[in-house]
C-alpha positions in Angstrom: 214.9 119.1 41.0 214.9 122.3 43.1 215.1 123.1 46.3 213.5 125.9 48.8 215.1 126.6 51.7 213.2 128.7 54.2 214.0 130.0 57.5 210.6 129.9 59.5 209.9 131.7 62.8 207.3 131.1 65.0 204.2 133.5 65.7 202.6 131.1 68.0 203.9 128.2 70.3 204.7 124.3 68.9 203.0 121.6 70.6 203.5 118.2 70.1 201.2 114.9 70.7 203.2 111.9 69.1 201.5 108.7 70.0 203.5 106.7 72.3 202.9 103.1 73.6 205.0 103.7 76.8 204.0 100.3 79.0 202.3 101.2 82.2 204.0 99.8 85.5 202.2 97.3 87.6 199.3 99.2 89.7 200.2 102.3 88.1 197.1 104.9 87.9 196.5 106.9 85.1 197.5 110.0 86.5 200.8 108.7 87.6 201.4 107.4 84.0 200.7 110.6 82.6 203.1 112.5 84.8 205.6 110.0 84.2 205.3 109.7 80.5 203.7 112.8 78.6 207.1 114.0 77.3 206.8 110.7 74.9 204.7 112.9 73.0 207.5 114.8 71.6 209.5 113.8 68.6 212.9 114.0 69.6 216.4 112.8 68.0 219.3 110.3 69.4 220.6 113.0 71.3 217.3 114.1 73.2 216.8 117.3 71.1 212.8 117.9 70.4 212.4 118.1 66.6 209.3 119.1 64.2 208.9 116.2 61.8 209.5 116.7 58.3 206.2 115.4 57.5 204.6 118.5 59.4 205.9 120.7 57.0 205.2 118.9 53.6 201.7 118.4 54.8 201.4 122.1 55.8 202.2 123.4 52.5 200.2 120.5 50.9 197.0 121.6 53.0 197.6 125.0 52.1 197.0 124.3 48.4 193.8 123.0 49.6 192.9 125.6 51.6 193.7 128.3 49.0 192.0 126.3 45.6 194.4 128.7 43.7 193.8 127.5 39.9 196.7 126.9 37.5 196.7 129.5 35.0 195.9 128.2 31.7 194.4 124.8 33.2 190.8 125.5 33.4 189.6 124.5 37.0 192.9 122.6 38.2 194.4 123.6 41.2 197.8 123.4 42.6 196.6 120.9 45.3 198.0 117.7 43.4 201.1 119.1 42.6 202.0 120.4 46.0 200.7 117.3 47.7 202.7 114.8 45.4 205.4 117.0 44.1 207.0 118.4 47.3 209.3 116.4 50.3 211.0 117.4 53.3 213.6 115.0 54.3 215.0 116.7 57.8 212.9 117.7 60.6 213.5 121.2 62.2 215.6 120.2 65.1 214.9 122.7 68.2 217.2 123.8 71.0 215.3 122.1 73.6 215.7 118.8 75.2 212.9 116.4 75.7 213.7 116.3 79.3 213.4 119.8 79.7 210.5 120.6 77.5 207.7 122.7 79.5 204.1 120.9 79.7 200.6 122.0 79.5 197.8 120.2 81.3 194.5 120.0 79.9 191.1 118.0 80.8 190.7 116.2 77.5 188.3 113.6 76.2 189.5 109.9 77.0 189.0 108.9 73.5 190.5 111.9 71.9 187.2 112.8 70.1 185.6 116.2 70.4 182.6 116.3 72.8 183.7 112.6 74.3 181.4 112.2 77.3 184.6 110.8 79.5 187.4 113.3 80.5 190.9 112.5 81.8 193.9 114.5 82.4 197.0 115.0 79.8 199.8 116.9 79.5 200.8 118.2 76.2 204.9 119.3 75.5 205.0 122.9 74.4 207.6 125.1 73.1 206.4 128.6 73.3 209.2 129.9 70.6 210.7 128.1 67.9 212.6 128.8 64.4 215.0 127.2 61.9 215.7 126.2 58.6 213.7 123.8 56.7 214.6 122.5 52.8 211.9 121.5 50.7 212.7 119.7 47.8 210.3 120.4 44.9 210.1 117.3 42.6 207.5 118.6 40.2 208.8 121.0 37.8 205.3 122.8 37.4 205.8 124.0 40.7 207.2 127.5 40.5 209.2 129.8 43.1 206.5 132.3 43.3 203.9 129.3 43.5 205.6 127.6 46.4 206.4 130.5 48.1 203.2 132.1 48.3 201.6 128.8 49.5 204.4 128.5 52.2 203.6 132.1 53.7 200.0 131.0 53.7 200.8 127.5 55.4 202.0 129.3 58.2 199.0 131.7 58.6 196.4 129.4 58.1 197.5 125.7 58.2 200.3 125.6 61.1 202.3 122.6 62.3 202.1 120.4 65.6 198.8 119.8 68.1 195.9 122.5 68.0 197.1 124.1 64.9 194.8 126.5 62.8 193.8 123.5 60.3 192.3 121.8 63.5 190.8 124.9 65.1 193.5 126.0 67.2 196.1 128.6 67.0 199.4 126.7 67.8 202.1 126.1 65.1 201.8 129.3 63.0 204.7 131.0 61.5 206.2 133.3 59.4 208.6 133.0 56.5 211.6 134.9 57.5 214.0 134.2 54.6 213.3 132.4 51.5 216.1 130.8 49.0 215.3 129.1 45.7 217.7 126.7 44.2 217.4 125.6 40.6 
């Protein structure tokens, strides 16, 4: 097994939209509920610090392989997609120096059912972190994945896929990053 340690730095804000089921108070109106609970859309640890989930980075790299469709030399039409999808793991999220109770929010008028073009709209607030960075460790389980292949896909994932709500993969521009430092450990 190999590891890739990457220091990632934002080039656009990160916004989270985790599903939560905080109960409504008796007779609480939607807007009051939203004002009280919007920070629950953050992923946060026991100390209250916001983190970017490990699966966000794993899926980001896997989606880059789907996006790039880069062929494996000597294997015909086979691409790196299945190798990067099942052969990479991230075990720890990127903890940010922002407390859930202090995170900034952005209010939007969005479809009530969450689907683009929905006819009924409601006000919702989404947590946003304007700048972020930190170290993410990728476990490389598939021996076919080389340092060059992984590094290239990680760089492209920061440009074209991103992490979090409103990322490029979904037509947005949040969650983009650059790879500031990269270390491959055999």
